[in-house]
N, C-alpha and C positions, 0 to 999 in steps of 0.2 A: 564530302561525309566525313568526318575524321577520324582518329583512329580510336579515341573515346565511344565517340557512335558506336563503332564497327566489335566492340567487345564487351564483355563483361566486366560491368564496375565492379571492383572491390570494397565489399560495404565490412564497417564493423557497426555493431549492435551495442549503442551506450544502455547500460544496465541489464543485469540478471535475474530483477524481479520479474513481478507477475507480469507489465508489462513489454522487457523484455522478452522475454520468452515467449509471450504471443505476439510480439512480431516476428521473432523468428520463423514461429509457424507458418504468421501471413505470408510470409518471402518463402519459403518451402512451398507452400502450396500452389503459390501462383508463378505458372511458367513469365520469368521477368528479367529483366539483363543487371540482377543484383549478383554476387556473389557473394556470401557469406566468406568473413575470412577470421573471424573469430569478433569475442565481445571484448569491452572493456566496463570497467567498475571506479568506482572509487571506495571501496571497502579492500583495504591489502589484504585481510582473512579469504578473498577470495580468489586474488593474483595466482596466473602458473594454475591455477586447477584448469577442470573442462566442466562444459558445460554441452552436454549434448555432440560432444565428440569435436565441443571447439574449443579454443584454447579463451581465456579468461585474462585481458594482461590490465596495466594499468594503463591509466590515458594518457601519460607519458611515455609509455613504451610505444605507442600506437603511433606517433610523432612521428617518427623514424620508419616506419611501414608504409608499405605501398596503399595508402590509403584511396578510394576516389570518392567516398561518402560516409555521412556515420548515420545512421538509423536512432532518434530517438523518442521515447514512447512514456507516455506517462507521467503522475503530477508535477517531477521533478524535470523536464522537460526545458523549463526558463533556467535553471541552476545547468541543468549541463550544456544549455546552447553556448552560456554566458562563460562557462569555461573555455571551452574550444574556443570563442572566438580572442577570450585571454592569451590563448595559445598559438594563436595567430591562424587558425581556422576561418576561412569564408561563408558565409551565407551559402554560397553556393555548393557550399562540402556537406552542407546541414538538410535533412531528410527527417521531417515532423511527421512521424504516424499519430493517428487522431482517432478518435472513438468506432468509425463506419473501418478503418483500416483492419485493428484489432477484428471489434465484431461480428465483424464477414468473415470473419474466418472458418472453417467448418466445424469446427470445434464445439462440444454436446458443450454449450452453457448452462440448458435444464439439469442434465444427471452433474454437473457438480454445483447449482443448485439444491438438488434432491442431497447432496452429502453435505452440503452447510446446514440445512437442514434438521439432518441427522444429528450432527453434534451439536447445532443451539439447542437440540431438547436437552440435550446432556449436560451441558452447562446452566441451562435455564432452571433444572430440579437440581441440581449441584449448588446454587444460589440461593436458590429459594428454600430448601432444608437446611445451610447455614445461616439466613435469614442477613442477606449482605446485601444492599443497596447497589442496583447497578445500572448501568443503562446501552440499548444499544446507540450507538454515536454515529456520530463520520460519515461515513460508506453506508453501515447501516443502516443510517436514518434515511440517508439518499433514496435506500433503493426501496423500504419501509413506504414513504409517504410517495416516492414516483410511482409506486405498480410496478417494477423493474427487477428480474431476475438476480435472486443473491449473486450466483456466479456469472453475471456480468462485470463485479466490479473484484478489485484484485486483491479483497478479504474484507471479513467483515469485523467492523469496531464495537467491542465493549467496552463502555470505562464502567469503576468500579471504587467504591470510598477505599483510598489508599490505605488505612489501616485493617482493613482486613484481606487486601494481595496475598499475605505468607499464608492465613490460613485455604484461603482459594485455592493455593498453588498445592499446599500438602493435602487436601482431597483430590483432587484436579490429577496429582502423582498417581493414586490408586486405579487408574485408568489406562497404566501404560501398556497395558495388554492387546487394548483395543485405541488407544488414540499415541500419536508420536504428539510429543508433548517435550515443548523447548523454551528455554526463557533468557533473560538476559537484564545484567546488574548495572547501577551509575557507576561513574567510574568518580563521583568527586560528589563531595558535601556542595546541599545547597540549603535555603533556608525553609524548604519544604519536607525532603528528602535529604537521607544519609548514604555516602559511599557504602557502595557493597548491598544494598538496598534493591528486590526485585522492580523491574520497572516496566518491565512488558511479559506476557506467556503468551508463547505461541501457538496452535492445536492444529495439528491437521490428522488428517483421516488414513492418507494414501500419500506416495511420494511421487516427485516431479520425474516424467519420462519426456521424451517425445511426445506421446499420445495424451497423455493425463496430466492435466493441471490440478491439484487438490484442494481442498476446499481449505480455508484459511482465516480459522477463528481468532482476531488480535485482540487480547483483553491489557488493556492500560488502568494502571490508578488513577486516579481523580482527585486531586487536592483540595482543599477549604481552605480559605484566611481571608478575613474580613467579609468585603462584600464579594469577591470575587470564586470563581472556581477553575484552576487550574488544570490542562492537562499536557502530554507530551508525544509530539508525534514524529515517526523518524520518516525525514525526506530524500533520497536522493544522497543520503551518507549525512544529512545534518540531520540533526536533534532540537526540535524547535516547541518551545513552551509556549501553550496558547491560551490563552485569557478570557476566563468568561462571565456572565453576570449569574452569581449565588443562586439568584431565584427559580434558573433551571432546570435546577438538581435538588430543590427543599424537597419535592416528590417526584411525579410519575404519572405519565399517562400510556396507556396499551392501545397496542395495534395489535388487532388478530388476521391473522393469514397463515392458511393453513392448516388449522386446528394448533398452533404456537400464539398463544400471547406474549408478547415482546412489549417489556415496559421501555418507557423514551425519556427525554427531554420533558419537562412542561414548555409550553408553548411552543411545539416543536417548529411550528414553520417560523416565528417570529425569532428565534437559534437558529435555523440553516441562513436566513436570511443575513443575520448579524458575520456569519461564521464564512457564508459564500456569499451573501451577496443578493438581490432581489429577484433573479435569475436562475437561483437556487434549481427553481420547479424544471427549468427545461434543460432537453439534452445538449450537451456542448461540442465540439467541433475538438476539443481536446480538452485534458482531466484537470488542468491549471487551469486558473482565471484571477482577474484583476482584482482579488474578492480581498473582504475583510481578516478573512483567515493570514493570508498574507502579511498583512497590516500587523495584525495582532502576534506576529512571529517576533518575539523576546529576546530570543538567543539560537545562537547556530553554533555545532560545533563542526563543523564537515571533515572528513575522515581525512 
């Protein structure tokens, strides 16, 4: 037996988002051989801060540390793994946490789903009152069509017509006493948007603690040009432009769940096949897959 077999292995969790936090909880809940010595993340604004009393490092900072393993989870694990391999780490240094590793956590996903639905009711009412076209999209749409709990996903995605995002933001801010509201803007001009325009509104109702993972509603603009619709996703420090057929957004279909009507893209199963491949309806071991969503990534700006 080697000395490594006899001692706890020092691990760094890559990513401080939902999946990284759930990986942390999973490790802490289970008696195992891993000793968490911190997090790493590509977001420079997070570096040297604390999460669950653990330091958040840059990836480069961890290279000189005594790290046996990196734990990777979430949609960005391919990018994370590629980055670590580029820095000279080996496959043996990398542990991939999949869906079961996180969802087997003792965390109460039904409670989180209930919180999602409470926020959804507020946002849907605002959108309907303002007459803004919107679609429950990406992870939200997967949850609805798979008949899964919203709380099992990192966030709920809503896309709205881009020229109404500022109007929506102004109305949502009226709820700042009961909701936590954050936003981000574009850092450059593009044919579809301008620098400093709002690119994302993030709404939560509670704060992150070791025992609480808040419901997160992620609202993004949807742009239309010629025969296509465009939206933007943030995955593991990168910004990705995703292109879809405009036909899915010329109207909407409705799914009724728990006394709430959810507007979704037209021909949703066809839409999801284009985004995630023809296996979209099946549970996957890892959140990433080799799907058309990846092939439709047009631009990447890693942090």
